[in-house]
C-alpha positions in Angstrom: 0.0 0.3 -0.2 1.4 3.2 -1.0 0.4 5.5 2.3 1.7 9.0 0.4 -1.6 8.8 -0.7 -3.5 8.7 2.7 -4.4 11.5 3.6 -3.7 12.5 7.5 -7.0 14.1 8.5 -8.1 10.7 8.5 -6.5 9.4 11.0 -8.0 12.3 13.7 -6.0 13.9 16.0 -2.9 11.6 15.7 -2.2 12.8 11.6 -3.7 16.3 11.3 -1.6 18.5 11.6 1.2 19.1 9.7 3.6 22.2 10.8 7.1 23.1 10.2 9.6 22.7 13.0 9.4 26.6 13.8 5.9 26.4 14.1 6.0 23.4 16.6 8.9 25.6 18.9 6.7 28.5 18.8 3.7 26.6 20.4 5.5 24.8 23.0 7.7 28.2 23.3 4.2 29.5 23.9 2.6 26.4 26.2 4.9 26.4 28.5 5.7 29.9 28.3 1.7 30.7 30.1 1.3 32.5 26.6 -1.7 30.1 25.6 -3.6 28.5 28.9 -4.6 29.9 32.6 -1.5 28.7 35.0 -3.8 26.3 36.0 -4.4 24.7 33.3 -0.7 24.4 32.4 -0.4 22.8 36.5 -3.1 19.9 35.4 -2.2 19.0 32.3 1.5 18.3 33.6 1.1 17.8 37.9 -2.0 14.9 37.5 0.1 12.3 35.5 -0.1 9.1 35.6 3.1 6.7 34.9 3.4 5.2 31.9 7.3 4.3 31.9 8.1 1.1 30.0 5.2 1.2 28.1 5.1 1.2 24.4 7.8 3.6 23.6 8.7 5.1 26.9 11.0 4.5 29.0 11.0 4.3 32.9 10.6 7.6 34.9 7.7 8.8 31.6 4.5 10.2 32.7 1.1 11.5 31.4 -0.9 14.0 32.0 -3.8 16.1 29.6 -2.6 15.8 26.4 1.2 16.0 27.4 3.7 13.1 28.2 6.8 13.8 30.1 10.1 12.4 29.1 13.1 11.9 32.0 16.3 13.6 30.2 19.7 11.3 31.1 20.8 15.2 32.4 18.5 15.0 35.3 15.9 17.4 33.4 12.0 15.7 31.7 11.2 16.7 28.1 7.3 17.2 27.7 5.8 16.8 24.0 3.1 14.3 22.5 3.6 12.1 19.2 1.6 10.5 16.4 1.2 7.6 14.8 0.2 7.1 11.1 0.5 3.9 9.0 4.3 4.8 7.5 5.2 6.5 9.5 5.4 8.4 13.0 6.2 11.9 14.8 6.9 13.2 18.7 8.0 16.8 19.2 8.0 18.6 22.3 10.2 20.5 25.1 11.6 21.2 27.9 10.5 23.3 30.3 11.2 26.6 30.1 10.8 27.3 34.1 12.5 24.2 34.6 9.4 22.4 36.6 9.4 18.6 36.2 
């Protein structure tokens, strides 16, 4: 099957986004910089989390909140992001929090 002919929107949220690296960086900077959501919403997304370490592609210590996953980094920091899959491809995007919060 030639998956290049499949429209991404057919797969819901996993494939509905077409963007550039610059746009994604602006989104994560805005999210963690407090310009997209009220602080209480971001705290809920990143503090009310469930352990997902060892499941699917997530290493030990990973957690999932409301729409974002945290993945521990070897340097001691935490990467927050979200991924998506389509037939023939997989993508992930995210960033460490600018405020240094886990």
